[in-house]
C-alpha positions in Angstrom: -174.3 142.1 53.2 -174.1 142.1 49.4 -172.0 139.5 47.6 -170.6 142.0 45.1 -169.0 145.1 46.6 -167.0 147.9 44.9 -163.6 147.2 46.6 -163.7 143.5 47.7 -165.7 140.3 47.7 -168.7 140.0 50.1 -167.3 136.6 51.1 -164.1 138.2 52.3 -166.1 140.7 54.3 -168.1 137.9 55.7 -165.0 136.0 56.7 -163.7 139.1 58.6 -167.1 139.4 60.4 -167.0 135.8 61.4 -163.5 136.3 62.8 -164.8 139.2 64.9 -168.1 137.7 66.1 -169.2 134.2 65.0 -172.6 134.7 66.6 -173.6 137.8 64.5 -176.3 136.7 62.1 -175.4 137.8 58.6 -178.0 137.9 55.7 -176.4 137.8 52.3 -178.1 139.4 49.3 -177.3 138.5 45.7 -178.4 138.6 42.1 -179.4 135.4 40.4 -176.0 135.2 38.6 -174.1 134.9 41.9 -176.4 132.5 43.8 -173.7 129.8 44.2 -171.5 132.4 45.9 -174.3 133.1 48.4 -174.7 129.4 49.0 -171.0 129.1 49.7 -171.5 131.9 52.3 -174.3 129.9 53.8 -172.0 126.9 54.1 -169.5 129.0 56.0 -172.2 130.1 58.4 -174.3 133.0 56.9 -177.8 133.1 58.4 -179.8 133.5 55.2 -179.5 134.7 51.6 -182.0 136.7 49.6 -182.2 137.1 45.8 -182.4 140.6 44.4 -184.8 142.2 43.9 -186.1 140.7 47.2 -189.6 140.6 48.5 -190.0 143.0 51.5 -192.1 140.5 53.4 -189.4 137.9 53.0 -186.8 140.4 54.1 -188.8 141.4 57.2 -189.2 137.7 58.2 -185.5 137.0 57.7 -184.5 140.1 59.8 -187.0 139.1 62.5 -185.6 135.6 62.7 -182.0 137.0 62.8 -182.9 139.3 65.7 -184.5 136.3 67.6 -181.4 134.2 66.9 -179.2 137.0 68.2 -181.3 137.4 71.3 -181.0 133.7 72.1 -177.3 133.7 71.9 -176.6 137.1 73.6 -179.1 137.7 76.3 -177.4 136.3 79.4 -179.2 133.8 81.6 -178.2 134.1 85.3 -179.2 132.1 88.3 -178.8 134.5 91.2 -181.1 137.4 91.6 -178.9 140.5 91.4 -180.9 143.7 92.2 -178.4 145.7 90.2 -179.2 143.7 87.0 -183.0 143.6 87.3 -183.4 146.6 85.0 -180.9 145.2 82.5 -182.7 144.2 79.3 -179.7 142.1 78.4 -180.2 139.6 81.2 -182.8 136.9 81.8 -183.1 135.4 85.3 -183.8 131.9 86.4 -185.3 132.7 89.8 -185.5 130.5 92.9 -183.5 129.3 95.8 -185.6 126.2 96.7 -183.8 122.8 97.0 -185.4 121.7 93.7 -183.9 124.7 91.9 -180.6 124.4 93.6 -180.4 120.9 92.2 -181.1 122.3 88.7 -178.3 124.9 89.0 -175.9 122.1 90.0 -176.9 120.0 87.1 -176.4 122.9 84.6 -173.0 123.6 86.1 -172.1 119.9 85.9 -173.1 119.3 82.3 -172.5 122.7 80.6 -168.7 122.3 80.1 -169.1 118.7 78.8 -169.6 118.2 75.1 -172.6 115.8 75.6 -176.2 116.0 74.5 -178.7 117.3 77.1 -182.4 116.4 77.5 -184.5 119.0 79.4 -187.8 117.6 80.8 -190.5 119.8 82.3 -194.1 120.9 81.9 -195.0 123.9 79.7 -194.0 127.2 81.1 -191.3 125.9 83.5 -188.4 127.7 81.7 -186.8 125.0 79.5 -185.5 127.5 77.0 -183.8 129.5 79.8 -182.1 126.3 81.0 -181.0 125.4 77.4 -179.5 128.9 77.0 -177.7 128.6 80.4 -176.1 125.3 79.3 -175.0 127.0 76.1 -173.6 130.1 77.7 -171.6 128.2 80.3 -170.2 125.7 77.6 -167.0 125.8 75.6 -169.2 126.7 72.6 -170.5 130.0 73.9 -168.8 131.9 71.1 -170.4 129.7 68.5 -174.0 130.0 67.2 -177.0 129.0 69.2 -179.8 127.9 66.9 -183.3 127.1 68.4 -186.3 125.6 66.7 -189.7 124.7 68.2 -190.6 121.4 66.6 -194.3 121.8 67.5 -194.6 125.2 65.9 -193.6 124.1 62.4 -195.8 122.0 60.2 -194.4 118.4 59.8 -194.2 118.9 56.1 -191.7 121.8 56.6 -189.9 120.6 59.7 -187.5 118.3 57.9 -186.5 121.1 55.5 -186.1 123.5 58.3 -183.8 121.2 60.2 -181.7 119.8 57.3 -182.3 122.2 54.4 -183.4 121.4 50.9 -182.2 121.5 47.3 -183.8 123.6 44.7 -186.8 121.8 43.1 -186.9 119.1 45.8 -190.6 119.9 46.4 -193.3 122.4 45.4 -192.2 125.9 46.4 -188.5 125.0 46.8 -187.3 127.6 44.3 -183.8 127.7 45.7 -181.4 125.8 47.9 -181.9 126.3 51.7 -179.4 125.7 54.4 -181.0 124.0 57.5 -180.6 124.6 61.2 -178.1 121.7 61.7 -175.8 123.3 59.1 -176.2 126.8 60.6 -175.3 125.4 64.0 -172.0 123.9 63.0 -169.4 124.7 65.7 -172.2 125.7 68.0 -175.4 124.4 69.7 -178.8 123.5 68.4 -181.8 123.5 70.7 -184.7 121.3 69.6 -187.7 122.4 71.7 -190.8 120.1 72.0 -188.8 117.1 70.5 -191.6 114.8 71.5 -193.8 116.3 68.7 -191.5 115.2 65.9 -192.7 112.6 63.5 -191.0 109.1 63.3 -189.6 109.9 59.9 -187.8 113.0 61.1 -186.7 111.3 64.2 -184.9 108.8 62.1 -182.9 111.6 60.4 -182.1 113.2 63.7 -180.9 109.9 65.0 -178.4 109.6 62.2 -177.0 113.0 63.0 -176.6 111.9 66.6 -174.9 108.7 65.6 -172.4 109.9 63.0 -172.9 113.6 62.6 -174.1 113.4 59.0 -177.2 114.2 57.0 -178.4 115.1 53.5 -180.6 118.1 52.5 -184.1 117.2 51.4 -183.8 116.2 47.7 -180.0 116.2 47.8 -177.2 113.6 47.6 -174.4 115.6 49.2 -173.5 114.3 52.7 -173.0 117.1 55.1 -171.2 116.8 58.5 -172.3 118.7 61.6 -170.6 118.8 65.0 -173.4 120.8 66.6 -174.1 120.0 70.3 -177.7 119.0 70.6 -179.9 120.2 73.5 -183.5 119.0 73.4 -186.6 119.7 75.5 -190.1 118.2 75.9 -193.1 118.4 78.1 -194.2 114.9 77.0 -193.5 111.6 78.9 -191.1 110.1 76.3 -191.2 106.7 77.9 -195.0 106.6 77.5 -194.6 107.8 73.9 -192.1 104.9 73.3 -194.7 102.5 74.6 -197.3 104.0 72.3 -194.8 103.7 69.4 -194.8 107.5 68.9 -191.1 108.0 69.8 -188.1 105.9 68.9 -186.4 104.2 71.8 -183.0 104.3 70.2 -183.3 108.1 69.7 -184.4 108.5 73.3 -181.2 106.9 74.6 -179.1 109.0 72.3 -180.8 112.2 73.6 -180.8 111.1 77.2 -177.1 111.3 77.8 -177.8 113.8 80.6 -181.2 114.8 81.8 -182.3 118.0 83.6 -185.7 117.8 85.2 -187.4 121.1 85.8 -189.9 121.1 88.7 -193.4 122.6 88.2 -194.1 125.8 90.1 -196.5 123.9 92.5 -193.6 121.8 93.7 -191.5 124.8 94.6 -193.9 127.2 96.2 -191.1 128.4 98.4 -189.8 130.4 95.4 -193.2 132.1 94.8 -192.4 135.3 96.8 -189.0 135.7 95.2 -190.6 135.2 91.7 -193.3 137.7 92.4 -190.8 140.3 93.7 -188.6 139.8 90.6 -191.6 140.0 88.2 -192.9 143.2 89.9 -189.5 144.9 89.4 -189.2 143.6 85.8 -192.7 144.8 84.7 -192.4 148.1 86.5 -189.5 148.8 84.2 -191.2 147.4 81.1 -194.6 149.1 81.7 -193.5 152.3 83.4 -195.5 151.5 86.5 -194.8 151.8 90.2 -196.3 148.7 91.9 -194.5 148.4 95.2 -195.6 145.1 96.4 -198.4 142.5 96.8 -200.7 142.4 99.8 -200.6 139.4 102.1 -204.2 138.5 101.1 -203.2 138.5 97.4 -200.1 136.4 98.2 -202.3 133.9 100.0 -204.4 133.6 96.8 -201.2 133.1 94.7 -199.9 130.4 97.1 -203.2 128.5 97.1 -203.4 128.3 93.3 -201.9 125.3 91.5 -200.3 127.2 88.6 -200.9 124.6 85.8 -199.2 127.0 83.4 -196.2 127.4 85.7 -193.9 130.4 85.7 -195.2 131.5 82.3 -198.7 131.7 83.8 -197.4 133.6 86.8 -195.7 136.1 84.5 -199.0 136.8 82.7 -200.9 137.1 86.0 -198.4 139.6 87.5 -198.2 141.6 84.2 -202.0 141.7 84.1 
């Protein structure tokens, strides 16, 4: 969306888009002379802004991130396996009817409507993002933005800027002001995956947001308020990390208002047949194949394996 349009202001168009759908990511484009207007749009919830003439690589990256953000907020996460929805690309399934998974479903239903922070614990590949999205989609903020960030996938030197934004000139390469994830998530939900990999310095800033809902952009003096609901996830033992002085104890208690423990696949082997059946149907559609089932001999092999990579590893095995 351009800032300057022939018949009205881009900001006015953006306001109408937000009234229609607050979750739709909008990328603003602007000439240097109207940068402040684009920044104002970012404050109101725009996804990103680009300066004209813009770099095509930067544009592609922004669009890719916007699509991913849209997917996270729009692709429904459902608990029950509905055969009529298996071919629906707009649905992700949390599969399993074992007692351990039934407990997870109850916890999601219990905490989703409450405006409290949620900590999701589980090994890699157990489906923590799916649970985070389920909490969001069953919350009172489901019409607001859902912003996700993997704290382990971003270099520590850039993570603080990614979370809180930065002012122009605050560090080498900061050629313009950037709005961070906490600002983008105002009125919605922010999901901090792999929170255990965050440095102590960044943890201190996240703690302040949790305590009073305020922060400053990197290199800035303006105090910004955010009411975003915070969902975090980690595969680390945070209590052990506290003992090793790698994680702040006060932050742990702020995050740990409500905890959902995801069981590893080896502890819910009763769900294995159901998972395999679901994945066969899913990948038949995705790959255009017609695999009708798994032999009992092969199922015995799958049942005897410990699945250290959990459901993600099972997905890869079935797809292969």
